[in-house]
PQR file of N, CA, C, O and H, with PARSE charges and radii, in Angstrom:
ATOM      1  N   UNK A   1     145.942  86.730  75.073 -0.4000 1.5000
ATOM      2  CA  UNK A   1     146.094  87.667  76.158 -0.0000 2.0000
ATOM      3  C   UNK A   1     145.442  88.990  75.761  0.5500 1.7000
ATOM      4  O   UNK A   1     145.529  89.430  74.615 -0.5500 1.4000
ATOM      5  N   UNK A   2     144.796  89.601  76.729 -0.4000 1.5000
ATOM      6  CA  UNK A   2     144.117  90.869  76.509 -0.0000 2.0000
ATOM      7  C   UNK A   2     144.877  91.975  77.228  0.5500 1.7000
ATOM      8  O   UNK A   2     145.347  91.796  78.351 -0.5500 1.4000
ATOM      9  H   UNK A   2     144.725  89.243  77.660  0.4000 1.0000
ATOM     10  N   UNK A   3     144.987  93.114  76.565 -0.4000 1.5000
ATOM     11  CA  UNK A   3     145.595  94.297  77.181 -0.0000 2.0000
ATOM     12  C   UNK A   3     144.543  95.389  77.259  0.5500 1.7000
ATOM     13  O   UNK A   3     143.810  95.634  76.301 -0.5500 1.4000
ATOM     14  H   UNK A   3     144.605  93.259  75.653  0.4000 1.0000
ATOM     15  N   UNK A   4     144.477  96.040  78.407 -0.4000 1.5000
ATOM     16  CA  UNK A   4     143.623  97.208  78.590 -0.0000 2.0000
ATOM     17  C   UNK A   4     144.539  98.382  78.865  0.5500 1.7000
ATOM     18  O   UNK A   4     145.405  98.322  79.738 -0.5500 1.4000
ATOM     19  H   UNK A   4     145.073  95.842  79.185  0.4000 1.0000
ATOM     20  N   UNK A   5     144.340  99.451  78.111 -0.4000 1.5000
ATOM     21  CA  UNK A   5     145.275 100.577  78.142 -0.0000 2.0000
ATOM     22  C   UNK A   5     144.509 101.876  78.380  0.5500 1.7000
ATOM     23  O   UNK A   5     143.462 102.108  77.776 -0.5500 1.4000
ATOM     24  H   UNK A   5     143.636  99.500  77.402  0.4000 1.0000
ATOM     25  N   UNK A   6     145.044 102.726  79.272 -0.4000 1.5000
ATOM     26  CA  UNK A   6     144.551 104.101  79.408 -0.0000 2.0000
ATOM     27  C   UNK A   6     145.660 104.999  78.866  0.5500 1.7000
ATOM     28  O   UNK A   6     146.791 104.983  79.352 -0.5500 1.4000
ATOM     29  H   UNK A   6     145.895 102.537  79.763  0.4000 1.0000
ATOM     30  N   UNK A   7     145.311 105.771  77.860 -0.4000 1.5000
ATOM     31  CA  UNK A   7     146.295 106.632  77.204 -0.0000 2.0000
ATOM     32  C   UNK A   7     145.835 108.087  77.286  0.5500 1.7000
ATOM     33  O   UNK A   7     144.753 108.418  76.801 -0.5500 1.4000
ATOM     34  H   UNK A   7     144.393 105.784  77.465  0.4000 1.0000
ATOM     35  N   UNK A   8     146.644 108.960  77.894 -0.4000 1.5000
ATOM     36  CA  UNK A   8     146.281 110.380  77.915 -0.0000 2.0000
ATOM     37  C   UNK A   8     146.660 111.049  76.599  0.5500 1.7000
ATOM     38  O   UNK A   8     147.735 110.804  76.052 -0.5500 1.4000
ATOM     39  H   UNK A   8     147.523 108.691  78.288  0.4000 1.0000
ATOM     40  N   UNK A   9     145.775 111.887  76.105 -0.4000 1.5000
ATOM     41  CA  UNK A   9     146.042 112.644  74.876 -0.0000 2.0000
ATOM     42  C   UNK A   9     145.644 114.093  75.124  0.5500 1.7000
ATOM     43  O   UNK A   9     144.602 114.370  75.720 -0.5500 1.4000
ATOM     44  H   UNK A   9     144.901 112.085  76.550  0.4000 1.0000
ATOM     45  N   UNK A  10     146.473 115.002  74.668 -0.4000 1.5000
ATOM     46  CA  UNK A  10     146.172 116.425  74.777 -0.0000 2.0000
ATOM     47  C   UNK A  10     145.318 116.842  73.589  0.5500 1.7000
ATOM     48  O   UNK A  10     145.670 116.579  72.440 -0.5500 1.4000
ATOM     49  H   UNK A  10     147.319 114.778  74.184  0.4000 1.0000
ATOM     50  N   UNK A  11     144.192 117.496  73.871 -0.4000 1.5000
ATOM     51  CA  UNK A  11     143.304 117.938  72.801 -0.0000 2.0000
ATOM     52  C   UNK A  11     143.766 119.286  72.256  0.5500 1.7000
ATOM     53  O   UNK A  11     144.674 119.907  72.808 -0.5500 1.4000
ATOM     54  H   UNK A  11     143.906 117.710  74.805  0.4000 1.0000
ATOM     55  N   UNK A  12     143.143 119.729  71.182 -0.4000 1.5000
ATOM     56  CA  UNK A  12     143.502 120.999  70.559 -0.0000 2.0000
ATOM     57  C   UNK A  12     143.316 122.184  71.500  0.5500 1.7000
ATOM     58  O   UNK A  12     144.054 123.167  71.427 -0.5500 1.4000
ATOM     59  H   UNK A  12     142.405 119.224  70.733  0.4000 1.0000
ATOM     60  N   UNK A  13     142.317 122.085  72.392 -0.4000 1.5000
ATOM     61  CA  UNK A  13     142.060 123.198  73.318 -0.0000 2.0000
ATOM     62  C   UNK A  13     142.852 123.088  74.612  0.5500 1.7000
ATOM     63  O   UNK A  13     142.601 123.841  75.553 -0.5500 1.4000
ATOM     64  H   UNK A  13     141.718 121.287  72.452  0.4000 1.0000
ATOM     65  N   UNK A  14     143.815 122.154  74.678 -0.4000 1.5000
ATOM     66  CA  UNK A  14     144.692 122.036  75.834 -0.0000 2.0000
ATOM     67  C   UNK A  14     144.195 121.109  76.921  0.5500 1.7000
ATOM     68  O   UNK A  14     144.904 120.893  77.904 -0.5500 1.4000
ATOM     69  H   UNK A  14     144.020 121.542  73.914  0.4000 1.0000
ATOM     70  N   UNK A  15     143.005 120.553  76.781 -0.4000 1.5000
ATOM     71  CA  UNK A  15     142.472 119.613  77.763 -0.0000 2.0000
ATOM     72  C   UNK A  15     143.148 118.250  77.577  0.5500 1.7000
ATOM     73  O   UNK A  15     143.777 117.988  76.552 -0.5500 1.4000
ATOM     74  H   UNK A  15     142.429 120.729  75.983  0.4000 1.0000
ATOM     75  N   UNK A  16     143.005 117.399  78.577 -0.4000 1.5000
ATOM     76  CA  UNK A  16     143.521 116.037  78.495 -0.0000 2.0000
ATOM     77  C   UNK A  16     142.347 115.079  78.370  0.5500 1.7000
ATOM     78  O   UNK A  16     141.444 115.084  79.206 -0.5500 1.4000
ATOM     79  H   UNK A  16     142.494 117.611  79.410  0.4000 1.0000
ATOM     80  N   UNK A  17     142.358 114.261  77.329 -0.4000 1.5000
ATOM     81  CA  UNK A  17     141.386 113.183  77.169 -0.0000 2.0000
ATOM     82  C   UNK A  17     142.083 111.872  77.508  0.5500 1.7000
ATOM     83  O   UNK A  17     143.261 111.680  77.208 -0.5500 1.4000
ATOM     84  H   UNK A  17     143.092 114.256  76.650  0.4000 1.0000
ATOM     85  N   UNK A  18     141.332 110.976  78.139 -0.4000 1.5000
ATOM     86  CA  UNK A  18     141.839 109.654  78.468 -0.0000 2.0000
ATOM     87  C   UNK A  18     141.127 108.647  77.572  0.5500 1.7000
ATOM     88  O   UNK A  18     139.899 108.567  77.569 -0.5500 1.4000
ATOM     89  H   UNK A  18     140.375 111.133  78.383  0.4000 1.0000
ATOM     90  N   UNK A  19     141.903 107.886  76.819 -0.4000 1.5000
ATOM     91  CA  UNK A  19     141.355 106.904  75.887 -0.0000 2.0000
ATOM     92  C   UNK A  19     141.601 105.520  76.475  0.5500 1.7000
ATOM     93  O   UNK A  19     142.743 105.125  76.713 -0.5500 1.4000
ATOM     94  H   UNK A  19     142.901 107.951  76.822  0.4000 1.0000
ATOM     95  N   UNK A  20     140.507 104.785  76.706 -0.4000 1.5000
ATOM     96  CA  UNK A  20     140.607 103.421  77.212 -0.0000 2.0000
ATOM     97  C   UNK A  20     140.480 102.487  76.014  0.5500 1.7000
ATOM     98  O   UNK A  20     139.483 102.513  75.293 -0.5500 1.4000
ATOM     99  H   UNK A  20     139.580 105.105  76.512  0.4000 1.0000
ATOM    100  N   UNK A  21     141.500 101.667  75.814 -0.4000 1.5000
ATOM    101  CA  UNK A  21     141.561 100.784  74.654 -0.0000 2.0000
ATOM    102  C   UNK A  21     141.650  99.326  75.108  0.5500 1.7000
ATOM    103  O   UNK A  21     142.353  98.992  76.062 -0.5500 1.4000
ATOM    104  H   UNK A  21     142.310 101.646  76.400  0.4000 1.0000
ATOM    105  N   UNK A  22     140.917  98.475  74.395 -0.4000 1.5000
ATOM    106  CA  UNK A  22     140.937  97.020  74.589 -0.0000 2.0000
ATOM    107  C   UNK A  22     141.713  96.436  73.418  0.5500 1.7000
ATOM    108  O   UNK A  22     141.416  96.732  72.260 -0.5500 1.4000
ATOM    109  H   UNK A  22     140.346  98.747  73.620  0.4000 1.0000
ATOM    110  N   UNK A  23     142.706  95.606  73.719 -0.4000 1.5000
ATOM    111  CA  UNK A  23     143.499  94.994  72.653 -0.0000 2.0000
ATOM    112  C   UNK A  23     143.680  93.512  72.951  0.5500 1.7000
ATOM    113  O   UNK A  23     144.309  93.139  73.942 -0.5500 1.4000
ATOM    114  H   UNK A  23     142.947  95.365  74.659  0.4000 1.0000
ATOM    115  N   UNK A  24     143.124  92.671  72.083 -0.4000 1.5000
ATOM    116  CA  UNK A  24     143.313  91.228  72.182 -0.0000 2.0000
ATOM    117  C   UNK A  24     144.532  90.886  71.337  0.5500 1.7000
ATOM    118  O   UNK A  24     144.471  90.902  70.107 -0.5500 1.4000
ATOM    119  H   UNK A  24     142.613  92.974  71.279  0.4000 1.0000
ATOM    120  N   UNK A  25     145.627  90.581  71.998 -0.4000 1.5000
ATOM    121  CA  UNK A  25     146.895  90.344  71.317 -0.0000 2.0000
ATOM    122  C   UNK A  25     146.815  89.104  70.424  0.5500 1.7000
ATOM    123  O   UNK A  25     147.381  89.081  69.331 -0.5500 1.4000
ATOM    124  H   UNK A  25     145.676  90.568  72.997  0.4000 1.0000
ATOM    125  N   UNK A  26     146.116  88.086  70.892 -0.4000 1.5000
ATOM    126  CA  UNK A  26     146.033  86.820  70.142 -0.0000 2.0000
ATOM    127  C   UNK A  26     145.399  87.014  68.765  0.5500 1.7000
ATOM    128  O   UNK A  26     145.894  86.478  67.774 -0.5500 1.4000
ATOM    129  H   UNK A  26     145.657  88.105  71.780  0.4000 1.0000
ATOM    130  N   UNK A  27     144.308  87.777  68.698 -0.4000 1.5000
ATOM    131  CA  UNK A  27     143.610  87.989  67.429 -0.0000 2.0000
ATOM    132  C   UNK A  27     143.938  89.333  66.788  0.5500 1.7000
ATOM    133  O   UNK A  27     143.476  89.627  65.685 -0.5500 1.4000
ATOM    134  H   UNK A  27     143.905  88.213  69.503  0.4000 1.0000
ATOM    135  N   UNK A  28     144.730  90.143  67.473 -0.4000 1.5000
ATOM    136  CA  UNK A  28     145.070  91.501  67.043 -0.0000 2.0000
ATOM    137  C   UNK A  28     143.818  92.357  66.837  0.5500 1.7000
ATOM    138  O   UNK A  28     143.776  93.224  65.964 -0.5500 1.4000
ATOM    139  H   UNK A  28     145.105  89.904  68.368  0.4000 1.0000
ATOM    140  N   UNK A  29     142.802  92.093  67.660 -0.4000 1.5000
ATOM    141  CA  UNK A  29     141.572  92.873  67.643 -0.0000 2.0000
ATOM    142  C   UNK A  29     141.714  94.013  68.654  0.5500 1.7000
ATOM    143  O   UNK A  29     142.073  93.785  69.809 -0.5500 1.4000
ATOM    144  H   UNK A  29     142.836  91.389  68.369  0.4000 1.0000
ATOM    145  N   UNK A  30     141.432  95.233  68.216 -0.4000 1.5000
ATOM    146  CA  UNK A  30     141.581  96.394  69.099 -0.0000 2.0000
ATOM    147  C   UNK A  30     140.409  97.337  68.890  0.5500 1.7000
ATOM    148  O   UNK A  30     139.994  97.588  67.759 -0.5500 1.4000
ATOM    149  H   UNK A  30     141.141  95.419  67.278  0.4000 1.0000
ATOM    150  N   UNK A  31     139.874  97.862  70.002 -0.4000 1.5000
ATOM    151  CA  UNK A  31     138.827  98.863  69.895 -0.0000 2.0000
ATOM    152  C   UNK A  31     138.864  99.789  71.102  0.5500 1.7000
ATOM    153  O   UNK A  31     139.390  99.439  72.159 -0.5500 1.4000
ATOM    154  H   UNK A  31     140.211  97.658  70.921  0.4000 1.0000
ATOM    155  N   UNK A  32     138.295 100.980  70.925 -0.4000 1.5000
ATOM    156  CA  UNK A  32     138.227 101.967  71.991 -0.0000 2.0000
ATOM    157  C   UNK A  32     137.016 101.681  72.855  0.5500 1.7000
ATOM    158  O   UNK A  32     135.894 101.584  72.357 -0.5500 1.4000
ATOM    159  H   UNK A  32     137.868 101.264  70.066  0.4000 1.0000
ATOM    160  N   UNK A  33     137.247 101.544  74.167 -0.4000 1.5000
ATOM    161  CA  UNK A  33     136.164 101.322  75.125 -0.0000 2.0000
ATOM    162  C   UNK A  33     135.461 102.648  75.395  0.5500 1.7000
ATOM    163  O   UNK A  33     134.234 102.729  75.344 -0.5500 1.4000
ATOM    164  H   UNK A  33     138.158 101.623  74.572  0.4000 1.0000
ATOM    165  N   UNK A  34     136.243 103.686  75.683 -0.4000 1.5000
ATOM    166  CA  UNK A  34     135.681 105.008  75.938 -0.0000 2.0000
ATOM    167  C   UNK A  34     136.759 106.075  75.776  0.5500 1.7000
ATOM    168  O   UNK A  34     137.953 105.791  75.872 -0.5500 1.4000
ATOM    169  H   UNK A  34     137.240 103.621  75.725  0.4000 1.0000
ATOM    170  N   UNK A  35     136.326 107.283  75.534 -0.4000 1.5000
ATOM    171  CA  UNK A  35     137.189 108.461  75.542 -0.0000 2.0000
ATOM    172  C   UNK A  35     136.511 109.490  76.432  0.5500 1.7000
ATOM    173  O   UNK A  35     135.355 109.847  76.210 -0.5500 1.4000
ATOM    174  H   UNK A  35     135.356 107.514  75.456  0.4000 1.0000
ATOM    175  N   UNK A  36     137.235 109.965  77.441 -0.4000 1.5000
ATOM    176  CA  UNK A  36     136.664 110.905  78.399 -0.0000 2.0000
ATOM    177  C   UNK A  36     137.749 111.838  78.912  0.5500 1.7000
ATOM    178  O   UNK A  36     138.937 111.519  78.850 -0.5500 1.4000
ATOM    179  H   UNK A  36     138.174 109.674  77.621  0.4000 1.0000
ATOM    180  N   UNK A  37     137.332 112.991  79.418 -0.4000 1.5000
ATOM    181  CA  UNK A  37     138.302 113.905  80.028 -0.0000 2.0000
ATOM    182  C   UNK A  37     138.336 113.740  81.549  0.5500 1.7000
ATOM    183  O   UNK A  37     138.992 114.514  82.246 -0.5500 1.4000
ATOM    184  H   UNK A  37     136.367 113.250  79.468  0.4000 1.0000
ATOM    185  N   UNK A  38     137.626 112.728  82.060 -0.4000 1.5000
ATOM    186  CA  UNK A  38     137.569 112.449  83.494 -0.0000 2.0000
ATOM    187  C   UNK A  38     138.364 111.169  83.780  0.5500 1.7000
ATOM    188  O   UNK A  38     137.952 110.078  83.386 -0.5500 1.4000
ATOM    189  H   UNK A  38     137.094 112.099  81.494  0.4000 1.0000
ATOM    190  N   UNK A  39     139.496 111.306  84.462 -0.4000 1.5000
ATOM    191  CA  UNK A  39     140.352 110.160  84.747 -0.0000 2.0000
ATOM    192  C   UNK A  39     139.621 109.108  85.577  0.5500 1.7000
ATOM    193  O   UNK A  39     139.801 107.913  85.345 -0.5500 1.4000
ATOM    194  H   UNK A  39     139.831 112.192  84.782  0.4000 1.0000
ATOM    195  N   UNK A  40     138.808 109.525  86.529 -0.4000 1.5000
ATOM    196  CA  UNK A  40     138.064 108.572  87.357 -0.0000 2.0000
ATOM    197  C   UNK A  40     137.120 107.719  86.513  0.5500 1.7000
ATOM    198  O   UNK A  40     136.996 106.514  86.735 -0.5500 1.4000
ATOM    199  H   UNK A  40     138.662 110.496  86.718  0.4000 1.0000
ATOM    200  N   UNK A  41     136.460 108.347  85.551 -0.4000 1.5000
ATOM    201  CA  UNK A  41     135.565 107.611  84.655 -0.0000 2.0000
ATOM    202  C   UNK A  41     136.357 106.626  83.793  0.5500 1.7000
ATOM    203  O   UNK A  41     135.915 105.499  83.573 -0.5500 1.4000
ATOM    204  H   UNK A  41     136.561 109.325  85.371  0.4000 1.0000
ATOM    205  N   UNK A  42     137.510 107.045  83.312 -0.4000 1.5000
ATOM    206  CA  UNK A  42     138.344 106.170  82.489 -0.0000 2.0000
ATOM    207  C   UNK A  42     138.796 104.952  83.287  0.5500 1.7000
ATOM    208  O   UNK A  42     138.773 103.830  82.782 -0.5500 1.4000
ATOM    209  H   UNK A  42     137.868 107.961  83.491  0.4000 1.0000
ATOM    210  N   UNK A  43     139.204 105.174  84.529 -0.4000 1.5000
ATOM    211  CA  UNK A  43     139.639 104.065  85.382 -0.0000 2.0000
ATOM    212  C   UNK A  43     138.468 103.136  85.685  0.5500 1.7000
ATOM    213  O   UNK A  43     138.637 101.917  85.698 -0.5500 1.4000
ATOM    214  H   UNK A  43     139.222 106.086  84.939  0.4000 1.0000
ATOM    215  N   UNK A  44     137.290 103.691  85.927 -0.4000 1.5000
ATOM    216  CA  UNK A  44     136.108 102.880  86.204 -0.0000 2.0000
ATOM    217  C   UNK A  44     135.751 102.001  85.006  0.5500 1.7000
ATOM    218  O   UNK A  44     135.449 100.820  85.177 -0.5500 1.4000
ATOM    219  H   UNK A  44     137.153 104.681  85.916  0.4000 1.0000
ATOM    220  N   UNK A  45     135.781 102.557  83.811 -0.4000 1.5000
ATOM    221  CA  UNK A  45     135.468 101.773  82.602 -0.0000 2.0000
ATOM    222  C   UNK A  45     136.510 100.683  82.380  0.5500 1.7000
ATOM    223  O   UNK A  45     136.168  99.570  81.982 -0.5500 1.4000
ATOM    224  H   UNK A  45     136.026 103.517  83.672  0.4000 1.0000
ATOM    225  N   UNK A  46     137.790 100.998  82.637 -0.4000 1.5000
ATOM    226  CA  UNK A  46     138.832  99.998  82.511 -0.0000 2.0000
ATOM    227  C   UNK A  46     138.587  98.872  83.513  0.5500 1.7000
ATOM    228  O   UNK A  46     138.718  97.697  83.171 -0.5500 1.4000
ATOM    229  H   UNK A  46     138.068 101.903  82.960  0.4000 1.0000
ATOM    230  N   UNK A  47     138.234  99.225  84.738 -0.4000 1.5000
ATOM    231  CA  UNK A  47     137.966  98.234  85.784 -0.0000 2.0000
ATOM    232  C   UNK A  47     136.783  97.341  85.403  0.5500 1.7000
ATOM    233  O   UNK A  47     136.853  96.123  85.568 -0.5500 1.4000
ATOM    234  H   UNK A  47     138.127 100.179  85.016  0.4000 1.0000
ATOM    235  N   UNK A  48     135.706  97.930  84.900 -0.4000 1.5000
ATOM    236  CA  UNK A  48     134.528  97.155  84.498 -0.0000 2.0000
ATOM    237  C   UNK A  48     134.873  96.186  83.372  0.5500 1.7000
ATOM    238  O   UNK A  48     134.442  95.033  83.382 -0.5500 1.4000
ATOM    239  H   UNK A  48     135.649  98.919  84.766  0.4000 1.0000
ATOM    240  N   UNK A  49     135.647  96.655  82.410 -0.4000 1.5000
ATOM    241  CA  UNK A  49     136.043  95.806  81.290 -0.0000 2.0000
ATOM    242  C   UNK A  49     136.934  94.665  81.775  0.5500 1.7000
ATOM    243  O   UNK A  49     136.781  93.527  81.330 -0.5500 1.4000
ATOM    244  H   UNK A  49     135.997  97.592  82.402  0.4000 1.0000
ATOM    245  N   UNK A  50     137.848  94.956  82.670 -0.4000 1.5000
ATOM    246  CA  UNK A  50     138.730  93.936  83.234 -0.0000 2.0000
ATOM    247  C   UNK A  50     137.932  92.888  84.001  0.5500 1.7000
ATOM    248  O   UNK A  50     138.185  91.692  83.858 -0.5500 1.4000
ATOM    249  H   UNK A  50     137.972  95.880  83.032  0.4000 1.0000
ATOM    250  N   UNK A  51     136.974  93.323  84.809 -0.4000 1.5000
ATOM    251  CA  UNK A  51     136.144  92.387  85.565 -0.0000 2.0000
ATOM    252  C   UNK A  51     135.343  91.479  84.627  0.5500 1.7000
ATOM    253  O   UNK A  51     135.180  90.291  84.907 -0.5500 1.4000
ATOM    254  H   UNK A  51     136.769  94.295  84.925  0.4000 1.0000
ATOM    255  N   UNK A  52     134.846  92.025  83.528 -0.4000 1.5000
ATOM    256  CA  UNK A  52     134.118  91.217  82.547 -0.0000 2.0000
ATOM    257  C   UNK A  52     135.040  90.194  81.886  0.5500 1.7000
ATOM    258  O   UNK A  52     134.626  89.060  81.645 -0.5500 1.4000
ATOM    259  H   UNK A  52     134.978  92.989  83.301  0.4000 1.0000
ATOM    260  N   UNK A  53     136.269  90.574  81.593 -0.4000 1.5000
ATOM    261  CA  UNK A  53     137.225  89.653  80.997 -0.0000 2.0000
ATOM    262  C   UNK A  53     137.538  88.511  81.973  0.5500 1.7000
ATOM    263  O   UNK A  53     137.679  87.360  81.559 -0.5500 1.4000
ATOM    264  H   UNK A  53     136.605  91.495  81.788  0.4000 1.0000
ATOM    265  N   UNK A  54     137.645  88.827  83.245 -0.4000 1.5000
ATOM    266  CA  UNK A  54     137.921  87.799  84.261 -0.0000 2.0000
ATOM    267  C   UNK A  54     136.755  86.822  84.345  0.5500 1.7000
ATOM    268  O   UNK A  54     136.969  85.617  84.478 -0.5500 1.4000
ATOM    269  H   UNK A  54     137.530  89.762  83.582  0.4000 1.0000
ATOM    270  N   UNK A  55     135.517  87.328  84.267 -0.4000 1.5000
ATOM    271  CA  UNK A  55     134.345  86.444  84.280 -0.0000 2.0000
ATOM    272  C   UNK A  55     134.375  85.486  83.094  0.5500 1.7000
ATOM    273  O   UNK A  55     134.067  84.302  83.236 -0.5500 1.4000
ATOM    274  H   UNK A  55     135.344  88.307  84.159  0.4000 1.0000
ATOM    275  N   UNK A  56     134.743  85.997  81.935 -0.4000 1.5000
ATOM    276  CA  UNK A  56     134.807  85.152  80.740 -0.0000 2.0000
ATOM    277  C   UNK A  56     135.889  84.072  80.915  0.5500 1.7000
ATOM    278  O   UNK A  56     135.668  82.906  80.590 -0.5500 1.4000
ATOM    279  H   UNK A  56     134.993  86.958  81.819  0.4000 1.0000
ATOM    280  N   UNK A  57     137.037  84.466  81.423 -0.4000 1.5000
ATOM    281  CA  UNK A  57     138.130  83.511  81.607 -0.0000 2.0000
ATOM    282  C   UNK A  57     137.780  82.430  82.618  0.5500 1.7000
ATOM    283  O   UNK A  57     138.118  81.264  82.416 -0.5500 1.4000
ATOM    284  H   UNK A  57     137.217  85.414  81.687  0.4000 1.0000
ATOM    285  N   UNK A  58     137.114  82.796  83.694 -0.4000 1.5000
ATOM    286  CA  UNK A  58     136.802  81.818  84.734 -0.0000 2.0000
ATOM    287  C   UNK A  58     135.626  80.926  84.357  0.5500 1.7000
ATOM    288  O   UNK A  58     135.438  79.869  84.960 -0.5500 1.4000
ATOM    289  H   UNK A  58     136.839  83.743  83.858  0.4000 1.0000
ATOM    290  N   UNK A  59     134.836  81.330  83.374 -0.4000 1.5000
ATOM    291  CA  UNK A  59     133.705  80.510  82.955 -0.0000 2.0000
ATOM    292  C   UNK A  59     134.114  79.461  81.925  0.5500 1.7000
ATOM    293  O   UNK A  59     133.327  78.566  81.617 -0.5500 1.4000
ATOM    294  H   UNK A  59     134.989  82.188  82.884  0.4000 1.0000
ATOM    295  N   UNK A  60     135.306  79.553  81.398 -0.4000 1.5000
ATOM    296  CA  UNK A  60     135.783  78.602  80.369 -0.0000 2.0000
ATOM    297  C   UNK A  60     136.287  77.338  81.014  0.5500 1.7000
ATOM    298  O   UNK A  60     136.727  76.423  80.318 -0.5500 1.4000
ATOM    299  H   UNK A  60     135.945  80.280  81.648  0.4000 1.0000
TER
END
């Protein structure tokens, strides 16, 4: 099972960064997809990654 996570983090200058993380629970493989201060961009990257995962699952 794959988990996609958007996590808000407050930066030193008070801004909010959104970290999009991909985590494959089965293999315990985890990596950062993107880090951005734009929530719309973070959601878009999460959506693109999710759509790619669905393509992989349906092609098996």
